[in-house]
C-alpha positions in Angstrom: -22.8 35.2 35.0 -19.1 34.0 35.8 -20.2 31.0 37.7 -22.5 29.8 34.8 -19.1 30.1 32.3 -17.2 27.9 34.9 -19.9 25.0 34.9 -20.2 25.4 31.1 -16.4 25.2 30.7 -15.9 22.1 33.0 -18.8 20.7 31.2 -17.3 21.0 28.0 -14.0 19.5 29.2 -15.8 16.7 30.5 -17.5 15.6 27.4 -14.3 16.6 25.4 -12.2 13.8 27.6 -15.3 11.5 27.2 -15.3 11.8 23.4 -11.6 11.5 22.9 -11.6 8.5 25.5 -14.2 6.8 23.1 -12.6 7.2 19.8 -9.4 5.9 21.2 -10.9 3.2 22.7 -8.8 -0.3 20.9 -12.0 -2.4 21.9 -11.6 -6.2 22.3 -8.1 -7.7 21.0 -9.2 -10.3 18.6 -7.5 -13.8 20.0 -7.1 -15.1 16.5 -4.7 -12.4 15.4 -1.4 -13.7 17.1 -2.5 -17.6 17.2 0.8 -18.7 15.2 3.0 -16.8 18.1 1.4 -19.0 20.8 2.1 -22.4 18.7 5.8 -20.9 18.4 6.3 -20.0 21.8 5.2 -23.4 22.9 7.2 -25.2 20.9 10.2 -23.1 22.1 9.5 -23.1 25.4 11.5 -25.5 27.8 9.1 -25.6 31.0 7.4 -28.7 32.5 3.8 -26.8 31.2 4.7 -26.8 27.5 2.6 -29.5 26.9 -0.3 -28.0 28.5 0.5 -24.7 26.7 0.5 -26.4 23.4 -2.7 -28.0 24.3 -4.6 -24.4 24.9 -2.5 -23.0 21.9 -3.7 -25.7 19.5 -7.6 -25.6 21.1 -7.5 -21.9 19.9 -6.2 -22.3 16.8 -8.8 -24.9 16.2 -11.6 -22.4 17.2 -10.0 -19.6 14.6 -9.7 -21.9 11.6 -12.6 -20.8 9.1 -15.1 -23.4 9.1 -15.9 -25.1 5.5 -18.9 -26.9 4.8 -18.4 -30.6 4.2 -18.3 -31.8 0.9 -21.3 -33.5 -0.6 -20.7 -37.6 -1.1 -20.2 -38.8 -4.5 -23.4 -41.0 -4.2 -25.9 -38.3 -3.2 -24.9 -36.2 -6.4 -27.7 -36.4 -9.2 -26.9 -35.8 -12.8 -29.8 -33.8 -14.6 -28.2 -35.2 -18.0 -26.0 -38.4 -19.0 -22.3 -37.7 -19.5 -21.5 -37.2 -23.0 -18.1 -38.4 -24.7 -16.1 -35.6 -25.5 -14.5 -37.7 -28.3 -16.1 -36.8 -31.9 -18.3 -39.0 -33.5 -16.8 -40.8 -36.6 
């Protein structure tokens, strides 16, 4: 009986540690969270590798910027109705 209780206690401790580790896992860091810090650091850097660091920082920044849809050219827009004058008729 004591062997069973000891095994259950060990299993409970292992499960408890596993659950706590799962709950406190920070996950993958967001690479876009510190983009401005990377650019600022490369601007302040006084090394020979600052050009390469700037290229990398700008590349990461370009990947993190939200992509907006391209605007439609004016020639492709068709009006359903003619444009009316805003001045009142006299």
